[in-house]
N, C-alpha and C positions, 0 to 999 in steps of 0.2 A: 650211699645215702639209704637211710632206713625206709621201710615201706610207708609211703605217704600218698595221699590223694588230695585233689582240689575239692573245695567245698561244693563247687558246681556239679561234681560227679555224683553227689548224693541228693541233688535237688529232686523233690517230688511235688507234684501239683495236683490238686483235686478241685473240681468246680461242680457245684450242684445248684439247682433251682430250689428256692425255699417255698415249699408247698404248704397248704393248710394243716396237714397232720404234723408238720415240723414246728408249728407255732403255738404259743400260749394264748391266753385270753386277750392279750394286748396286740395280737397280730405280729409278734416278733418271734424270732427263732428261739426255741428252748435252749437254755445254756447247756443242759446235759447232752443234748443232741450235738451241739457244736463241740463239746469236750470229747465226745466219742470220735468225731471227725478229726480232731486235733491229735488224739492218741494214735489213730489209724495212720494218718499221713506221716506223723513223726516216726512211727515204727518202720514204715516203708523207706524213709530217708536213711534211718540207721542201718537197715538191712542192705540197702544199696552201698553204703559206705563199707560195712564190714564183710558183706557177702556171706553172712552167717545169720542164723535165727537170733532174735533178740528178745529181751524182756524189759518191761518198763521198771526202772529202779526208782525214779522220782518224777513227779509231775509238779513243777513249780506252779505258783499261782497263775491262773489264767486271768489276764487283765482284759475285762470286757470294756471297750472304749466307746462303742456306739452300737445301738441295736440293729439287727438285720431284719428287715421287714419281709412279710409274705410277698411273693412275686419278685423279690430281688434275687440275684445270684450271690452265692458265697464261694469264694476261691481261697484255698489254703495253699501256702507255699512253705515247704520245710526243707532244711538242709542241716548237715552236721557243722557245728561251729568250732568244736573243740573235742579233743579226745584225751583219755587217760590210758592206762595199760589195757583195760578190758571194757571201759565205758566210753560213751559218746554223749555229748550235750547236743540237743537238736533244738533249733529255733523254728517256731511256727508263726507265720504272719497270716492273719485272716482279713480278707478284703471283701467288703460287701459292694454290690453294684446295683444301682437303680437301672433296670434294663431299658425303660423308655427314654430316660434322660442321659444315660451313660455315666452319671456321676458315680465315682468310685471313692471309697475311703477305707482306711484301716480300721477295722471294728474290734479286733482282739489281737493280742500277742501272747505267746507262751514259750516257756523253755521246759524241756523234758530231758531226762537222762535215761539212757538204755545201756544194758550190758549185753555183749555178744556171748553166745553160748556155742560150745563145740558139740560134736555128735553125742556126747555123753551128758549133755546138759550142764557142763561146767563152764565157768567164765573162761574166755579165750581172748588172746591178744587182738587188738584192732589196729589198723593203719593210723598213722598220724594224719593231720589235716593241714592244708595250705590255703589260707584265705587270699583272695585276689582283689575283690571289689572293696570300695570304701565301707559298705555295710558289713561285709564278711570280716574285714580287718578289725573294725570296731567291736563286733561281737566276739571275735577271737581274743582280742586284747582284754576285754572285760570279763571273760569266762572265769578267771580265778576268783574274782569278787563274788560271782554267783555261786561258785563251788563252796566258798567259805560259808556263805549264808545257808546253803543246803546242809553242810556238815553240822552247823550249829542247830538247825531245825531238826535234823535227824537225832542228835543227842538228846534234845528235849523230848522228842517223840518216844525214844527208847526209854527214857526215864519215866514218862507217863505210863507206858506199857508195863514197865516193871511194877509201878505203884498201883495202877488201877486196872491192868489188863485182865485179871481173873475175878475181879469183883463185879457182881451183878447189882444193878440198882434195886433199892427197896429192901 
């Protein structure tokens, strides 16, 4: 059997308290701060899976489902859901928790793609992935649909870059 790993082997978790410097004028966590947390934890999951350095190839839309308030905790869980030859799709689930009440809810989800690099900074082969839980199986089975959307979006972005990439406004 080819080199494969279980999804759970890449699992990375980060929990932080949302403090005043992390929040906007509405008392909720800055989206950009959360996006930085998402990229960080996803990169760790990808490196755990590949045991190589990685670079972000794509960050799919971050779906903000519910605000995370000052004084709440924010926990991010990330794991590799699918792999290509040198790339890995990583799922990130963001859970906010009201510390006094213990109420927890999913506040955001995101998918990112990373490419593993060898010692020379060139893309290198990554292990396959084996899903086990219901969540892992669902995410693994639907990965091709997300990949098709990423490929279409990338082609559109490349076309825009060709048309408008060197033109400055005004």
